[in-house]
Backbone as CSV, one residue per row, in Angstrom:
resi,resn,N_x,N_y,N_z,CA_x,CA_y,CA_z,C_x,C_y,C_z
1,MET,45.683,116.610,101.583,46.973,115.733,103.122,48.051,115.111,102.803
2,ILE,47.138,114.537,101.379,47.760,113.905,100.062,49.427,114.898,99.386
3,TYR,49.001,115.826,99.823,49.716,116.814,98.268,50.452,117.107,99.356
4,LYS,50.968,117.223,100.376,51.581,118.039,101.161,53.196,117.081,102.132
5,ASN,52.817,115.969,102.134,53.653,114.332,102.296,53.707,114.593,101.288
6,LYS,53.450,113.946,99.584,53.719,114.300,98.263,55.264,115.675,98.275
7,TRP,55.239,116.762,99.033,56.018,117.807,98.561,57.837,117.512,99.650
8,VAL,57.007,116.992,100.865,57.836,116.638,102.098,58.857,115.375,102.115
9,LEU,58.039,114.627,101.512,58.771,113.121,100.778,60.035,113.871,99.429
10,LEU,59.454,115.101,98.839,60.016,115.688,97.193,61.109,116.108,97.740
11,LEU,61.097,116.498,98.883,62.291,117.359,99.654,62.575,116.991,100.604
12,SER,62.754,115.942,100.984,63.790,115.057,102.124,64.477,114.097,101.379
13,VAL,63.872,113.559,99.574,64.966,113.345,98.179,65.964,114.271,98.741
14,PHE,65.272,115.439,97.399,66.431,115.884,97.192,67.516,116.358,98.520
15,ALA,67.443,117.064,99.982,67.523,116.939,101.323,69.343,116.260,100.339
16,LEU,68.327,114.455,100.763,69.653,113.773,100.682,70.631,114.025,99.987
17,ILE,69.833,113.536,98.653,70.804,113.401,97.486,72.172,114.678,97.685
18,PHE,71.542,115.754,98.107,72.581,117.435,97.969,73.379,116.650,98.895
19,ALA,72.865,116.754,100.164,74.076,115.792,101.481,74.750,114.942,101.247
20,LEU,74.109,114.303,99.920,75.257,112.609,99.795,76.527,112.987,98.823
21,SER,75.482,113.865,98.126,76.866,114.121,96.981,77.706,114.523,97.035
22,ALA,77.658,115.628,98.762,79.036,116.823,99.244,79.788,115.694,100.080
23,CYS,79.240,114.556,99.602,80.229,113.169,100.511,80.920,113.331,100.658
24,GLY,81.587,112.378,98.700,82.453,112.037,98.326,83.697,113.051,97.268
25,ARG,83.771,113.896,97.687,84.811,115.141,96.973,85.400,115.104,97.097
26,GLY,86.537,115.415,96.514,88.200,114.813,96.492,88.951,116.570,96.311
27,ASN,90.200,116.649,96.404,90.331,116.970,96.029,90.560,117.651,94.764
28,ASP,90.097,119.069,93.704,90.373,118.933,92.462,91.611,119.358,91.260
29,ALA,92.737,119.862,92.704,94.267,119.666,92.102,94.681,118.283,92.020
30,ASN,94.337,117.335,92.535,94.568,116.183,92.486,93.676,114.843,92.068
31,ASN,93.513,115.707,91.353,92.139,114.713,90.225,91.699,113.809,91.293
32,GLY,90.462,114.053,92.174,89.277,113.488,93.193,90.557,112.862,93.692
33,ALA,91.646,112.446,94.077,92.279,110.931,94.682,92.514,111.841,96.365
34,ASN,92.303,110.777,97.118,92.363,110.900,98.443,93.715,111.120,98.708
35,THR,94.097,112.156,99.114,95.471,111.553,99.155,95.953,112.706,100.718
36,GLU,96.830,113.137,101.279,97.514,113.282,102.217,98.650,113.540,102.360
37,THR,99.418,113.747,103.468,100.969,113.727,103.023,101.369,113.561,104.183
38,PRO,102.103,113.221,104.935,102.297,113.054,106.302,103.197,113.573,106.224
39,ALA,104.037,114.075,108.202,105.263,114.918,107.845,106.443,114.326,108.214
40,GLU,106.420,113.244,107.788,107.195,112.996,108.425,108.022,111.185,107.196
41,ASN,107.118,112.121,106.189,107.126,110.683,105.567,108.610,110.567,104.701
42,ASN,109.059,108.696,104.960,110.792,109.108,104.331,110.877,109.012,103.214
43,GLY,109.809,108.208,102.302,109.625,108.269,100.987,108.847,109.976,100.312
44,ASN,108.778,110.776,101.576,108.839,112.118,100.366,107.504,111.823,99.509
45,ALA,107.153,111.197,99.504,105.687,111.522,98.707,104.313,111.058,98.993
46,ALA,103.293,111.367,98.561,102.248,111.486,99.369,101.266,109.535,99.456
47,VAL,101.110,110.147,100.474,99.985,108.579,101.179,98.864,108.738,100.483
48,ASN,98.683,107.777,99.902,97.499,106.909,98.978,96.286,106.720,100.052
49,THR,95.849,107.377,100.417,94.898,107.483,101.988,94.111,106.494,101.848
50,ALA,92.923,106.416,100.317,92.356,104.514,99.726,92.581,103.883,100.353
51,GLU,94.310,104.181,99.399,94.550,102.622,99.066,94.755,101.923,100.825
52,ALA,95.717,103.371,101.459,96.916,102.607,102.234,95.832,102.326,103.895
53,GLU,93.847,102.331,103.862,92.940,102.560,104.603,92.070,101.123,104.026
54,SER,92.396,100.738,102.537,92.055,99.580,102.018,92.860,98.642,102.966
55,LEU,94.555,98.542,103.111,95.083,97.668,103.369,94.884,97.036,105.156
56,TYR,94.498,98.496,105.645,94.873,98.330,106.962,93.335,97.286,107.424
57,GLY,92.101,97.736,106.128,90.854,96.843,107.093,91.455,95.652,106.592
58,LYS,91.816,95.185,105.205,92.284,93.926,105.546,93.124,93.130,106.065
59,ASN,94.089,93.526,106.134,95.084,93.159,107.604,95.249,92.995,108.681
60,CYS,95.068,94.410,108.913,94.878,94.888,110.352,94.031,95.046,111.893
61,VAL,93.017,95.492,110.691,91.482,95.759,111.233,90.877,94.803,112.783
62,SER,91.336,94.640,112.199,90.929,92.417,113.365,92.194,92.448,114.495
63,CYS,93.287,92.641,114.708,94.062,93.192,116.267,93.357,95.064,116.347
64,HIS,94.009,95.349,115.717,93.740,97.020,116.310,92.542,98.182,115.822
65,ALA,91.046,97.288,115.806,89.749,98.074,115.363,89.770,99.009,114.095
66,VAL,88.878,99.109,113.747,88.712,100.105,112.993,88.745,101.363,112.600
67,ASP,89.387,102.089,114.577,89.411,103.425,114.634,90.673,103.451,115.125
68,LEU,91.585,102.090,114.891,92.898,101.941,115.491,93.207,101.745,116.847
69,SER,92.133,101.778,117.750,91.546,102.230,119.627,91.897,101.142,119.950
70,GLY,92.949,99.553,118.641,93.335,98.969,119.688,92.046,97.196,119.757
71,GLY,93.325,96.398,120.655,92.090,95.260,120.635,92.446,93.790,121.391
72,ASN,92.326,93.298,120.523,93.602,91.772,120.776,95.383,92.824,121.254
73,GLY,95.137,93.869,119.597,96.376,93.899,119.664,96.453,96.177,119.278
74,PRO,98.072,96.286,119.523,97.894,98.247,120.737,97.168,99.409,119.739
75,ASN,96.571,100.310,119.923,96.649,101.324,119.681,96.656,101.754,119.270
76,LEU,97.127,102.069,118.223,97.383,102.959,117.113,97.593,103.930,116.445
77,GLN,96.147,104.320,117.210,95.730,105.775,117.312,96.420,107.576,116.985
78,HIS,98.311,107.134,117.595,98.924,108.425,117.618,100.357,107.515,117.031
79,VAL,100.484,106.414,116.356,101.688,105.138,116.746,102.865,105.979,115.623
80,GLY,102.761,107.349,115.087,103.725,108.355,114.604,103.991,108.969,115.488
81,LYS,103.458,109.207,116.611,104.749,110.385,117.950,105.238,109.048,118.734
82,GLU,105.097,107.705,118.683,105.995,107.168,119.311,107.149,106.325,118.414
83,MET,106.605,106.364,117.175,107.847,105.531,116.672,107.747,106.116,115.117
84,SER,108.948,105.879,114.728,109.294,106.923,113.331,108.332,105.191,111.633
85,PHE,108.747,106.106,110.839,108.280,105.398,110.012,109.149,104.211,109.929
86,GLU,110.535,104.027,109.483,111.442,102.701,109.820,110.894,102.840,110.823
87,GLN,110.475,102.498,111.808,110.401,101.680,113.257,109.104,100.917,112.780
88,ILE,108.177,101.538,112.120,106.531,100.855,111.753,107.147,100.098,110.764
89,LYS,107.456,100.473,109.471,107.910,99.615,109.326,108.207,98.070,108.802
90,THR,109.690,98.269,110.258,110.014,97.042,110.914,109.340,96.295,111.766
91,GLN,108.282,96.345,112.280,106.641,95.591,113.451,107.099,95.525,111.551
92,ILE,105.882,95.948,111.463,105.021,95.155,110.178,105.590,94.542,109.370
93,SER,107.221,94.310,109.005,107.089,93.160,107.621,108.653,92.825,109.046
94,ASN,108.177,92.169,109.932,109.028,91.558,111.051,108.026,90.478,111.742
95,GLY,107.475,91.710,112.391,106.408,91.072,113.464,106.715,91.709,114.972
96,GLY,106.550,90.796,115.860,106.845,91.069,117.395,106.219,91.231,118.095
97,ASN,106.525,90.819,119.224,105.706,91.511,120.415,104.051,90.211,120.248
98,GLY,103.170,89.190,119.984,102.330,88.701,119.716,101.488,89.234,117.629
99,MET,102.464,89.519,117.091,101.618,90.404,115.542,102.528,89.543,114.642
100,PRO,102.128,89.154,114.238,102.949,88.490,112.928,103.316,89.057,111.587
101,GLY,103.942,88.903,111.147,105.199,89.863,110.564,104.304,89.826,108.641
102,TYR,104.731,90.613,107.668,103.569,90.433,106.694,104.547,90.858,105.606
103,LYS,105.687,90.544,105.689,106.901,90.465,105.036,107.019,88.976,103.753
104,GLY,106.412,89.018,103.216,105.821,88.160,102.294,104.313,87.389,101.936
105,GLN,103.457,88.754,102.566,102.151,88.132,102.301,103.022,89.710,102.296
106,LEU,102.609,90.728,101.945,102.629,92.082,101.153,103.787,92.650,100.679
107,THR,103.438,93.225,100.022,104.546,93.738,98.735,105.536,94.694,100.302
108,ASP,106.397,95.242,98.824,107.073,96.037,99.630,106.391,97.165,100.308
109,GLU,106.237,97.508,98.612,105.752,98.811,98.446,103.776,98.889,99.128
110,GLU,103.507,97.046,99.410,101.880,98.014,100.649,103.273,98.164,102.112
111,ILE,103.743,97.394,102.837,104.251,97.524,103.648,104.546,99.126,103.549
112,ASP,105.407,100.143,102.802,106.041,101.380,102.746,104.607,102.387,103.545
113,LEU,103.516,101.864,102.312,102.258,102.293,101.550,101.512,102.767,103.622
114,LEU,101.184,101.030,103.657,101.077,101.451,105.645,101.722,102.033,107.231
115,ALA,103.048,101.312,105.971,103.907,102.175,107.444,103.496,103.731,107.271
116,ALA,103.816,104.359,105.918,103.383,105.852,105.775,102.708,105.998,106.429
117,TRP,100.946,105.880,105.919,100.230,105.955,106.374,99.851,105.645,108.241
118,LEU,100.728,104.659,108.731,100.740,105.242,110.032,101.067,105.744,110.619
119,GLU,102.131,106.330,109.943,103.140,107.190,110.778,102.300,108.626,110.724
120,SER,101.672,108.940,109.409,101.053,109.944,109.460,99.783,110.157,110.812
121,HIS,99.899,108.794,111.560,98.822,109.348,113.187,100.250,109.502,113.816
122,LYS,99.569,110.654,114.374,100.600,111.594,115.063,99.863,111.728,116.757
């Protein structure tokens, strides 16, 4: 009985290791960087998704929720359908309608990155 439990435990550990090893694999073409190209990114550069998500988590999640569904702020899950890159960038920079402006708190590059990432949510 003890040997059977050890084998079950060992198999479970190997299955968990296998499952977790498949979880963080990036695209080998870009050395594992987690990037995506939005359809209408005015910067025409690939969006660093991990960096954009980190910025979102530090600055936006308290009002717009982890899944962009909103709360204190509006739902952003499909903001790219409703607003252009420039409109999103302006909203982040200047704020309005209860949202604070982030110009001066975030760099222009960070605002561009967030705008491009949000614009890709269609």
